[in-house]
C-alpha positions as CSV (number, residue, x, y, z in Angstrom):
1,M,-11.1,-106.6,119.6
2,T,-10.9,-105.5,116.0
3,Q,-12.1,-108.0,113.9
4,L,-10.2,-108.8,110.3
5,L,-14.0,-108.2,108.9
6,D,-13.2,-104.6,109.8
7,N,-10.7,-104.2,107.4
8,I,-12.2,-105.8,104.6
9,N,-13.9,-103.5,102.4
10,F,-12.9,-104.8,98.5
11,P,-10.9,-108.1,97.0
12,E,-7.3,-106.3,97.1
13,D,-7.7,-106.4,101.3
14,I,-8.1,-110.0,100.9
15,K,-5.3,-111.3,98.9
16,K,-2.8,-109.5,101.8
17,L,-3.6,-112.0,104.2
18,S,-2.0,-115.1,105.0
19,I,-4.4,-118.0,104.4
20,E,-4.9,-118.7,108.1
21,Q,-6.1,-114.9,108.7
22,V,-8.2,-116.1,105.5
23,K,-9.7,-119.3,107.4
24,E,-10.3,-117.1,110.9
25,L,-11.9,-114.0,108.0
26,G,-14.7,-117.0,106.5
27,D,-15.4,-117.6,110.6
28,E,-15.9,-113.5,111.0
29,I,-18.1,-113.8,107.8
30,R,-21.2,-117.0,109.2
31,A,-21.1,-115.1,112.7
32,F,-22.1,-111.2,110.4
33,L,-24.3,-113.1,107.7
34,I,-25.6,-115.3,110.8
35,E,-26.5,-112.1,113.1
36,K,-27.6,-109.4,109.6
37,V,-29.8,-112.3,108.0
38,S,-31.4,-113.3,111.4
39,K,-32.6,-109.4,111.9
40,T,-33.3,-108.6,107.3
41,G,-34.2,-111.5,106.4
42,G,-32.9,-113.6,103.1
43,H,-31.1,-116.3,101.1
44,L,-28.8,-118.4,104.3
45,A,-28.1,-121.5,104.4
46,S,-26.9,-121.2,100.4
47,N,-24.4,-117.8,101.2
48,L,-22.9,-119.7,104.9
49,G,-22.3,-122.3,102.4
50,V,-20.1,-120.5,99.7
51,V,-17.5,-118.4,102.1
52,E,-14.3,-120.0,100.9
53,L,-15.6,-120.6,98.0
54,T,-16.3,-116.7,97.6
55,L,-12.5,-115.4,99.3
56,A,-10.8,-118.4,97.2
57,L,-12.6,-116.6,93.7
58,H,-11.6,-113.2,95.2
59,R,-7.9,-114.3,96.0
60,V,-7.0,-115.6,93.2
61,F,-8.6,-114.0,90.2
62,D,-8.8,-109.6,89.6
63,T,-12.7,-108.9,90.2
64,P,-14.2,-106.3,88.8
65,K,-11.6,-106.7,85.6
66,D,-12.2,-110.6,85.8
67,K,-15.7,-111.6,85.3
68,I,-17.9,-113.7,88.4
69,I,-21.2,-114.3,87.3
70,W,-23.7,-116.3,89.3
71,D,-26.1,-118.1,88.6
72,V,-29.8,-117.5,90.5
73,G,-27.1,-115.2,92.5
74,H,-29.0,-115.9,95.8
75,Q,-24.9,-117.1,96.4
76,S,-23.9,-114.0,96.5
77,Y,-23.6,-112.0,99.6
78,V,-20.9,-113.2,100.7
79,H,-19.3,-111.3,97.3
80,K,-21.3,-108.0,98.0
81,M,-19.4,-108.0,101.5
82,L,-16.4,-108.5,100.2
83,T,-17.1,-105.8,96.9
84,G,-17.5,-102.8,98.8
85,R,-21.2,-103.5,100.6
86,K,-20.9,-104.8,103.8
87,D,-21.9,-101.6,105.6
88,K,-25.0,-101.2,103.9
89,F,-25.5,-105.0,104.9
90,E,-28.3,-103.8,106.7
91,T,-30.3,-102.8,104.3
92,I,-30.6,-106.1,102.2
93,R,-34.2,-106.6,100.3
94,K,-35.6,-103.4,102.2
95,L,-36.9,-100.8,100.1
96,G,-34.2,-98.6,98.1
97,G,-31.8,-100.9,99.6
98,L,-29.0,-103.8,98.4
99,S,-30.6,-106.1,96.6
100,G,-30.4,-110.0,97.7
101,F,-29.6,-111.2,93.9
102,P,-26.4,-109.4,92.0
103,K,-27.2,-106.3,90.4
104,T,-25.3,-104.5,87.1
105,K,-26.8,-101.0,89.0
106,E,-25.2,-101.8,92.5
107,S,-21.8,-102.6,91.5
108,E,-19.8,-103.0,89.2
109,Y,-18.7,-106.2,90.4
110,D,-22.1,-107.2,89.4
111,V,-21.5,-108.6,85.3
112,F,-24.5,-110.1,85.4
113,N,-28.6,-109.7,86.9
114,T,-29.6,-112.7,87.6
115,G,-32.4,-114.6,89.9
116,H,-33.4,-117.0,87.8
117,S,-31.8,-120.7,86.9
118,S,-29.1,-122.3,84.4
119,T,-28.6,-119.0,83.4
120,S,-25.3,-118.7,84.1
121,V,-22.6,-120.7,81.5
122,S,-25.0,-119.3,79.1
123,A,-24.0,-115.7,79.9
124,A,-21.1,-116.5,80.6
125,L,-19.9,-118.1,77.0
126,G,-21.0,-115.0,75.6
127,I,-19.3,-112.7,77.6
128,A,-16.4,-114.9,77.3
129,K,-16.5,-114.7,72.9
130,A,-17.5,-110.9,72.6
131,R,-14.0,-111.2,75.5
132,D,-12.1,-112.6,72.5
133,M,-13.8,-110.7,69.5
134,K,-12.6,-107.5,71.0
135,N,-8.9,-108.9,71.4
136,E,-9.6,-108.0,75.7
137,K,-7.5,-110.4,78.1
138,Y,-9.3,-111.6,81.0
139,S,-11.3,-114.8,82.8
140,V,-15.0,-115.2,83.3
141,I,-15.5,-117.5,85.6
142,A,-19.7,-118.7,86.4
143,V,-20.9,-120.4,89.4
144,I,-23.4,-122.5,89.2
145,G,-25.1,-125.3,91.5
146,D,-26.3,-128.4,91.5
147,G,-29.4,-127.6,91.1
148,A,-29.5,-125.1,88.8
149,L,-27.3,-128.3,86.9
150,T,-30.5,-129.6,86.6
151,G,-32.1,-126.8,83.8
152,G,-32.0,-127.9,80.5
153,M,-30.9,-124.0,79.8
154,A,-27.1,-125.6,82.2
155,F,-27.0,-128.5,79.2
156,E,-27.3,-126.6,76.7
157,A,-24.9,-124.3,77.8
158,L,-22.3,-126.7,78.7
159,N,-23.2,-128.4,74.8
160,D,-21.8,-125.4,73.7
161,A,-19.5,-124.1,76.2
162,G,-17.4,-127.5,75.5
163,R,-17.3,-127.4,71.6
164,S,-15.9,-123.4,72.1
165,P,-12.2,-123.1,71.8
166,N,-12.6,-119.7,73.9
167,N,-11.4,-119.6,77.9
168,L,-14.2,-120.3,80.2
169,I,-14.0,-121.5,83.6
170,V,-17.6,-123.6,85.1
171,I,-17.5,-123.6,89.3
172,L,-19.9,-126.3,89.6
173,N,-20.7,-126.0,93.0
174,D,-21.7,-128.7,94.2
175,N,-24.3,-129.3,97.7
176,E,-26.2,-131.7,96.7
177,M,-29.3,-129.4,96.8
178,S,-30.4,-127.0,94.9
179,I,-33.6,-125.9,97.8
180,S,-34.7,-129.0,98.8
181,K,-32.4,-131.5,98.4
182,N,-31.9,-132.8,94.6
183,V,-33.4,-135.6,92.6
184,G,-32.7,-137.5,89.2
185,G,-30.1,-139.0,87.1
186,L,-27.7,-135.6,87.5
187,S,-27.9,-136.2,91.3
188,R,-27.0,-138.9,91.1
189,Y,-24.0,-139.0,89.4
190,L,-22.3,-135.8,90.6
191,S,-22.9,-138.4,94.0
192,K,-20.9,-140.9,93.0
193,I,-18.4,-138.8,91.3
194,R,-18.6,-137.3,95.5
195,T,-18.8,-140.8,96.8
196,E,-15.7,-142.5,94.7
197,P,-12.9,-139.6,94.5
198,F,-10.5,-142.3,94.1
199,Y,-11.0,-142.2,90.0
200,F,-9.3,-139.2,89.7
201,K,-6.5,-140.5,91.7
202,V,-6.0,-143.7,89.7
203,K,-6.7,-141.4,86.3
204,E,-4.0,-139.0,87.3
205,D,-1.6,-141.5,87.0
206,I,-2.7,-143.4,84.3
207,D,-2.0,-139.8,82.7
208,I,1.5,-139.7,83.7
209,F,2.4,-143.4,83.3
210,L,1.0,-143.0,79.1
211,N,2.5,-139.2,79.3
212,K,6.3,-141.2,80.3
213,I,6.0,-144.3,76.4
214,P,8.5,-142.2,74.3
215,A,6.7,-141.3,70.9
216,I,6.3,-144.9,69.4
217,G,3.5,-144.1,66.0
218,K,0.4,-142.9,66.4
219,S,-1.3,-146.1,65.9
220,A,0.2,-147.3,68.8
221,A,-0.5,-144.1,70.9
222,K,-3.9,-144.0,69.4
223,A,-4.3,-147.8,71.1
224,L,-2.6,-146.1,74.0
225,G,-5.7,-143.5,74.3
226,R,-8.4,-146.0,74.1
227,V,-7.3,-147.9,77.4
228,K,-7.5,-145.0,78.7
229,G,-11.1,-143.9,77.9
230,T,-11.6,-147.9,78.7
231,I,-9.9,-147.9,82.8
232,K,-11.7,-144.5,82.7
233,Y,-14.9,-145.6,82.1
234,M,-14.8,-148.9,83.7
235,I,-13.2,-147.4,87.0
236,M,-16.3,-143.7,86.2
237,P,-18.7,-144.3,83.9
238,G,-19.7,-141.6,82.1
239,I,-17.8,-139.2,82.6
240,I,-20.5,-136.3,81.0
241,F,-18.0,-132.7,81.4
242,E,-15.3,-134.2,79.8
243,E,-17.2,-136.2,77.0
244,L,-18.9,-132.7,76.5
245,G,-15.2,-130.8,76.1
246,F,-14.3,-129.6,79.7
247,K,-11.5,-130.3,81.8
248,Y,-12.2,-131.0,84.4
249,L,-10.8,-130.5,87.9
250,G,-12.4,-132.0,91.0
251,P,-13.9,-133.1,92.9
252,I,-12.3,-129.8,95.8
253,D,-13.9,-129.7,99.2
254,G,-15.5,-126.6,99.2
255,H,-14.2,-125.6,102.8
256,N,-10.6,-126.0,102.0
257,L,-9.3,-122.5,101.1
258,L,-5.6,-123.7,100.6
259,E,-6.4,-126.4,98.1
260,L,-10.0,-124.7,96.3
261,E,-7.0,-121.9,95.4
262,N,-4.6,-123.9,94.1
263,V,-7.3,-125.6,92.1
264,L,-8.1,-122.3,90.5
265,T,-5.1,-120.8,89.5
266,R,-4.7,-123.5,87.8
267,A,-8.1,-123.6,86.0
268,K,-6.6,-120.0,85.3
269,K,-4.1,-120.9,83.5
270,A,-5.8,-123.5,81.4
271,K,-6.6,-123.2,77.8
272,G,-10.4,-123.7,76.9
273,P,-13.3,-124.6,78.9
274,V,-12.6,-126.3,82.4
275,L,-15.3,-127.4,84.6
276,V,-14.1,-127.2,88.6
277,H,-15.9,-129.1,91.0
278,V,-16.5,-128.8,94.4
279,C,-18.6,-129.7,96.6
280,T,-19.7,-127.4,99.9
281,Q,-21.9,-127.7,103.1
282,K,-25.3,-126.0,102.5
283,G,-25.7,-123.7,105.9
284,K,-22.4,-124.9,106.8
285,G,-21.7,-123.0,110.7
286,Y,-24.8,-122.8,111.3
287,T,-26.4,-125.8,113.0
288,Y,-29.9,-125.2,112.5
289,A,-29.2,-124.0,108.8
290,E,-27.4,-127.7,108.2
291,E,-29.7,-129.9,109.8
292,N,-33.3,-127.9,107.5
293,P,-31.6,-126.5,104.1
294,A,-34.5,-126.2,102.4
295,V,-35.9,-124.2,105.4
296,Y,-32.8,-121.4,105.8
297,H,-32.5,-120.8,101.8
298,G,-35.0,-118.2,102.3
299,I,-35.8,-117.8,105.7
300,S,-38.6,-114.6,107.8
301,P,-36.2,-113.2,110.4
302,F,-35.4,-116.0,113.3
303,E,-34.3,-115.9,116.3
304,I,-30.0,-117.4,116.9
305,E,-30.0,-119.6,119.3
306,T,-33.3,-121.2,118.8
307,G,-33.3,-120.7,115.1
308,E,-37.1,-120.3,115.3
309,V,-38.7,-117.8,112.9
310,I,-40.2,-115.1,114.4
311,A,-42.9,-114.8,112.0
312,N,-47.2,-114.5,113.4
313,S,-48.7,-117.9,113.4
314,G,-51.2,-119.6,111.1
315,P,-51.1,-121.8,107.9
316,S,-50.7,-119.7,104.0
317,Y,-52.4,-119.9,100.7
318,S,-49.5,-122.3,100.1
319,D,-50.0,-124.3,102.6
320,M,-54.2,-124.5,102.5
321,F,-53.7,-125.6,98.9
322,G,-51.0,-128.8,100.1
323,K,-54.2,-129.4,102.7
324,E,-56.6,-129.6,99.9
325,I,-54.6,-131.7,97.3
326,I,-54.4,-133.9,99.8
327,D,-57.3,-134.6,100.1
328,I,-58.5,-134.0,96.6
329,A,-55.9,-136.7,96.0
330,E,-58.4,-139.0,98.0
331,K,-60.5,-138.8,96.2
332,D,-59.6,-139.9,93.2
333,K,-56.7,-141.7,92.1
334,R,-55.6,-140.0,88.9
335,V,-54.5,-136.8,90.7
336,V,-50.6,-136.9,90.5
337,A,-48.5,-133.6,91.6
338,I,-46.0,-132.6,90.4
339,T,-43.0,-129.1,91.2
340,A,-39.5,-127.9,90.3
341,A,-37.9,-128.7,93.1
342,M,-40.1,-126.7,95.5
343,P,-42.0,-129.2,97.5
344,H,-42.0,-127.1,100.4
345,G,-42.4,-123.8,99.2
346,T,-45.3,-125.0,97.0
347,G,-46.9,-126.8,100.0
348,L,-46.5,-130.4,99.0
349,D,-44.1,-131.8,101.6
350,G,-47.2,-133.6,103.0
351,F,-48.6,-134.7,99.7
352,S,-44.8,-136.1,99.0
353,K,-45.1,-138.1,101.8
354,R,-48.9,-139.6,101.7
355,F,-48.6,-140.3,98.0
356,P,-45.6,-141.0,96.9
357,D,-45.6,-143.1,93.9
358,R,-48.4,-140.2,93.2
359,F,-45.5,-137.3,93.4
360,F,-42.8,-135.9,91.5
361,D,-40.0,-133.7,91.9
362,V,-38.7,-132.7,88.3
363,G,-35.9,-130.8,89.9
364,I,-35.2,-127.4,88.0
365,A,-37.1,-127.8,85.0
366,E,-40.4,-126.2,84.5
367,Q,-40.5,-126.9,81.3
368,H,-40.1,-130.3,81.8
369,A,-42.8,-130.3,84.4
370,V,-45.6,-129.0,81.9
371,T,-44.7,-131.7,78.6
372,F,-44.1,-134.4,81.2
373,A,-47.8,-132.9,83.0
374,A,-48.8,-132.7,79.9
375,G,-48.1,-136.4,78.8
376,L,-49.8,-137.9,82.0
377,A,-52.5,-135.6,81.2
378,S,-52.8,-137.3,77.5
379,N,-53.2,-140.6,79.1
380,G,-55.8,-140.0,81.5
381,M,-54.3,-139.3,84.3
382,V,-54.9,-135.5,86.6
383,P,-51.4,-133.8,87.1
384,V,-51.8,-131.0,89.8
385,V,-48.5,-129.0,88.4
386,A,-47.6,-125.8,91.6
387,L,-45.2,-123.3,90.1
388,Y,-44.4,-119.4,91.1
389,S,-45.8,-117.0,88.8
390,S,-42.4,-115.9,88.8
391,F,-41.6,-119.6,87.3
392,L,-44.1,-120.3,85.3
393,Q,-42.8,-117.6,82.7
394,R,-40.5,-119.9,82.1
395,A,-42.1,-123.1,80.6
396,Y,-45.0,-120.2,78.2
397,D,-44.2,-122.2,75.4
398,Q,-45.0,-125.2,76.6
399,V,-48.3,-124.1,78.6
400,L,-49.0,-123.1,74.6
401,H,-47.8,-126.0,72.7
402,D,-47.7,-128.7,74.8
403,V,-51.0,-128.5,77.1
404,A,-53.2,-125.9,75.7
405,L,-53.1,-126.9,71.5
406,Q,-54.2,-130.2,72.5
407,N,-57.1,-129.0,75.6
408,L,-55.2,-131.2,78.1
409,H,-56.8,-131.3,81.2
410,V,-54.1,-130.0,83.6
411,V,-54.1,-127.6,86.4
412,F,-51.9,-125.0,86.8
413,A,-51.9,-124.0,90.8
414,I,-49.5,-120.5,90.0
415,D,-48.1,-119.9,93.7
416,R,-46.7,-116.2,94.9
417,A,-49.2,-114.7,91.7
418,G,-48.3,-110.8,92.5
419,I,-46.3,-109.0,94.6
420,V,-43.8,-110.9,96.4
421,G,-41.5,-108.3,98.0
422,E,-38.2,-108.2,98.7
423,D,-36.8,-110.9,96.4
424,G,-37.9,-108.3,93.5
425,E,-37.6,-108.1,90.3
426,T,-36.9,-110.9,88.8
427,H,-39.3,-112.3,91.4
428,Q,-42.6,-110.3,91.3
429,G,-45.7,-112.3,89.7
430,I,-47.3,-109.6,87.9
431,Y,-47.6,-110.9,84.4
432,D,-49.4,-114.3,85.0
433,I,-52.5,-113.0,83.5
434,S,-51.2,-110.8,80.9
435,F,-49.9,-114.4,79.2
436,M,-52.4,-117.0,80.9
437,R,-55.8,-114.9,78.9
438,H,-53.9,-115.0,75.9
439,I,-53.3,-118.5,75.6
440,P,-56.4,-120.3,73.6
441,N,-58.6,-123.1,76.5
442,M,-56.6,-122.0,78.9
443,T,-59.4,-121.2,81.9
444,L,-58.0,-119.1,84.9
445,L,-59.5,-117.9,88.5
446,A,-57.6,-117.2,91.7
447,P,-59.6,-117.0,95.5
448,C,-60.2,-114.0,97.6
449,D,-59.5,-116.6,100.5
450,Y,-59.3,-119.7,101.4
451,N,-62.6,-121.4,101.6
452,E,-63.0,-119.7,97.8
453,L,-59.4,-121.0,97.0
454,R,-60.5,-124.9,98.0
455,K,-63.7,-124.8,96.2
456,M,-62.0,-123.9,93.2
457,L,-59.3,-126.9,93.2
458,W,-62.7,-129.3,92.9
459,Y,-64.2,-127.8,90.2
460,A,-61.0,-127.5,88.5
461,V,-60.6,-131.3,89.5
462,F,-63.5,-133.4,89.2
463,E,-65.4,-130.6,86.8
464,H,-63.9,-129.0,84.3
465,D,-62.2,-130.3,81.5
466,G,-59.3,-129.0,79.6
467,P,-56.3,-126.7,80.7
468,I,-57.5,-124.9,84.3
469,A,-55.3,-122.1,86.1
470,I,-55.7,-121.1,90.1
471,R,-53.3,-118.0,90.9
472,Y,-53.0,-117.2,94.2
473,P,-50.7,-115.1,96.6
474,R,-47.8,-114.8,98.6
475,G,-48.2,-115.7,102.5
476,K,-51.2,-115.0,104.3
477,G,-54.9,-114.6,103.7
478,P,-58.9,-114.7,105.4
479,E,-60.4,-118.0,106.2
480,K,-63.9,-116.7,104.5
481,L,-64.5,-113.5,103.0
482,L,-67.8,-114.0,102.6
483,D,-69.7,-116.6,101.6
484,T,-69.4,-118.0,97.7
485,P,-72.1,-120.3,95.8
486,P,-70.7,-123.7,94.3
487,V,-68.2,-122.2,91.8
488,K,-70.0,-122.5,88.0
489,M,-68.1,-121.9,85.0
490,G,-67.4,-117.8,83.6
491,Q,-69.0,-117.3,87.1
492,S,-69.5,-113.7,88.9
493,L,-70.7,-112.7,92.0
494,I,-71.7,-109.1,92.8
495,V,-70.8,-109.1,96.3
496,K,-72.0,-105.2,96.6
497,E,-74.8,-103.2,94.8
498,G,-74.4,-100.2,94.4
499,K,-75.3,-97.5,91.2
500,D,-72.1,-95.2,91.6
501,V,-69.3,-96.6,90.0
502,T,-68.2,-100.4,89.3
503,I,-65.5,-101.5,91.1
504,A,-64.7,-105.0,89.6
505,T,-61.6,-107.0,91.5
506,I,-59.8,-110.1,91.7
507,G,-58.1,-112.8,93.6
508,N,-56.9,-110.9,97.4
509,K,-57.8,-107.4,95.6
510,L,-61.5,-108.3,97.3
511,E,-60.4,-107.6,99.9
512,V,-59.7,-103.7,99.1
513,A,-61.8,-103.6,96.9
514,L,-64.5,-104.0,100.0
515,E,-62.7,-101.6,101.6
516,V,-62.4,-98.9,99.8
517,Q,-65.9,-99.3,99.3
518,Q,-67.1,-99.1,102.7
519,K,-64.8,-95.2,103.0
520,L,-67.5,-94.5,100.0
521,E,-69.7,-95.2,101.8
522,R,-69.3,-92.8,104.7
523,L,-69.5,-89.9,101.2
524,N,-72.9,-91.6,100.3
525,I,-71.1,-92.7,97.1
526,S,-73.0,-95.9,96.0
527,A,-70.4,-98.9,95.4
528,E,-71.1,-101.8,93.1
529,V,-68.5,-104.6,94.4
530,I,-67.7,-107.4,91.5
531,Y,-65.8,-110.0,92.2
532,S,-64.5,-112.1,88.8
533,R,-64.1,-115.7,89.9
534,F,-63.1,-116.2,87.0
535,I,-60.1,-113.6,85.4
536,K,-60.7,-116.2,81.9
537,P,-63.5,-116.9,80.8
538,L,-64.6,-113.4,82.2
539,D,-68.6,-112.6,82.9
540,V,-69.2,-109.8,80.3
541,N,-73.4,-109.8,80.7
542,T,-72.6,-109.0,85.1
543,I,-69.9,-106.6,84.6
544,L,-71.4,-105.3,81.5
545,G,-74.8,-104.9,82.7
546,S,-72.8,-102.8,86.3
547,V,-71.4,-100.6,84.3
548,L,-74.5,-100.2,81.7
549,K,-75.9,-99.3,85.3
550,T,-72.9,-96.9,87.4
551,G,-71.3,-95.1,84.5
552,A,-67.9,-95.3,85.9
553,L,-65.2,-98.3,86.2
554,V,-62.6,-99.0,88.8
555,T,-61.2,-102.7,88.1
556,I,-57.9,-104.0,91.0
557,E,-55.9,-106.5,89.8
558,D,-52.3,-107.6,91.6
559,N,-50.8,-107.9,88.1
560,A,-49.1,-105.8,85.3
561,M,-52.2,-103.7,83.7
562,E,-50.3,-104.5,80.3
563,G,-52.7,-106.8,79.0
564,G,-54.0,-107.7,81.9
565,Y,-58.1,-107.4,84.0
566,G,-58.4,-104.5,83.5
567,S,-57.0,-104.4,80.0
568,R,-59.1,-107.0,79.2
569,I,-62.3,-106.2,80.6
570,L,-62.2,-102.6,78.8
571,E,-61.2,-104.5,75.3
572,M,-65.1,-106.1,75.8
573,I,-66.1,-102.4,76.3
574,S,-64.7,-101.2,73.0
575,Q,-66.3,-103.9,71.5
576,K,-69.4,-102.6,72.8
577,D,-69.3,-98.7,72.1
578,I,-70.2,-98.0,75.7
579,N,-69.0,-94.8,76.8
580,I,-67.9,-94.7,80.4
581,R,-65.5,-92.9,82.8
582,S,-62.8,-95.5,83.6
583,K,-59.5,-96.4,85.9
584,V,-57.5,-99.3,85.2
585,I,-55.3,-100.1,88.2
586,G,-52.6,-102.2,88.9
587,Y,-48.3,-102.5,88.4
588,P,-47.0,-100.1,85.8
589,D,-45.1,-101.3,82.2
590,S,-42.3,-101.7,84.6
591,F,-40.4,-104.5,86.7
592,I,-40.5,-103.9,90.4
593,P,-38.0,-103.5,92.6
594,H,-37.4,-105.1,96.4
595,G,-39.6,-104.0,99.3
596,S,-42.1,-105.2,101.8
597,I,-45.9,-106.1,100.4
598,R,-47.1,-103.0,101.8
599,E,-44.4,-100.6,101.0
600,L,-44.7,-101.1,96.7
601,Q,-48.5,-101.5,97.4
602,H,-48.2,-98.0,98.9
603,I,-45.6,-96.9,96.3
604,Y,-47.7,-97.4,92.6
605,R,-50.8,-96.9,94.5
606,L,-53.1,-100.3,95.0
607,D,-53.2,-99.7,99.1
608,A,-56.8,-99.0,100.0
609,D,-56.7,-95.3,100.2
610,S,-54.5,-94.4,97.7
611,I,-57.1,-96.8,95.5
612,Y,-59.9,-94.1,97.1
613,N,-58.3,-91.6,96.6
614,D,-58.0,-92.1,92.7
615,V,-61.5,-92.9,92.7
616,L,-63.2,-89.3,93.8
617,K,-60.7,-88.1,91.0
618,L,-62.5,-90.3,88.8
619,L,-65.9,-89.5,89.9
620,N,-64.8,-85.9,90.8
621,K,-65.6,-86.0,93.9
622,K,-63.9,-84.3,97.4
623,R,-63.0,-86.4,100.8
624,G,-64.5,-85.8,103.5
């Protein structure tokens, strides 16, 4: 039987449908999403929640002439389906396939590249101002979630947009979630609006009543305006968006197509900035996603019938961090944990339950998280801040200015360091070494296995004084790659002794280095393998002693080569006026696209076989 979805390729196709057909199409889209994402993995719950909203947007507005900017962009799957990419959906998040986020190079319907939160209103305002300066005519719409609205940048943009005369529509997609359950005063405020919608009916009645009164003089009109304002605040205190300068429409049932289209049509005709408050359910249409939206926010391939993830069992680095920090907190009441809307992703769910008074989820607000931690540390606490590497970038100034400058004892747990794979350019964690190692007072470590992660955490909390960061990768790792002594400040370890070439590496790349060493050994090439537990401070004596012996150096890191670990070693060698053959292996000065971690490592020559060949080339040796 032919489905409606089979004949939908571009937005003009859905404009021909009746409202009942569009409702039926929504059901087909949900079934399509569940089927495809169950095989590829990806962001499911957020996309199930915006089906009707996306359909309404593309029916009311004339895209791509009208511009839709999706905040974060992980909820743009339906948008991609309706804009000519449905038949490529099997490739989403795969190497060379569709991105899981909006990409301007992918389609003219993708107006602005996104991937990090809270940016859409700023971008949309810039586009709207450029439109008006060029005397062009089209609508600009920013779609932002209530979770993204907790980011300070969103408030900066709303503050600016609200005083602007430019026509701009902001759609607040309110599902009470970012990745995990939203927190904070704004969340409570939106909850109050959702649960007390009678205010809007009363407000409309007041407006109608006042507007019907004949002109009775300016003073009386002003008095009536004050009365209207007083009634408004009595019924619903703190009408934030109206006070910022927006015309507020809502709250709207985000799954009622007719209501959505009517309100969006009103917003399209309005002058100045408009905010449309749409209430949706994250995961709508798939029971498992409705019940566990955090789990199904970014999900691996799963069984549709049971909701069970199809994946190898075993803990990840995030899981191991979460377990160990609980044991550490048991020993010291000063230890607190902080995350930015990521308790599940960073492994802190267990900590939040065990120590609810010592756990702080600050929402999508990395800058606040870091300076909040600095305040805690300045008053005798030991804050552990768990953030993804990609998101720590957003708080660089706070790390430098508020933590390092004051030499405060804040522990940074940098999750998802290195390549992360399918989420692509905006999420690859390959810059943290480059920007963290240039911060004075900062200490930076990277574990090669779970055992080392535990040792480093205990060292960071109980033996170190000052800012310290531990970077570790996404996914699983070995329990114990090698026996290691207690962590000592700045210490590197010679894991294998050799005389022909020095291979210096960090973190999870030690496993690859050892594999390369074994390959070389079969050709009677003796490689000395150095594991730098500390990226900063670097163990100068151990590395210099080795390269003076071997005369050749290869460095391996899961980071950009520019300003990274290998770069630091070469700087150190040049200062000593040592002449050796060298090869730095890491990621190039370019953005790394989406694809599996294994595929990307092979393409960028960070797999064992590629490194082996590079070492042979450096030594002018041939493969056996």
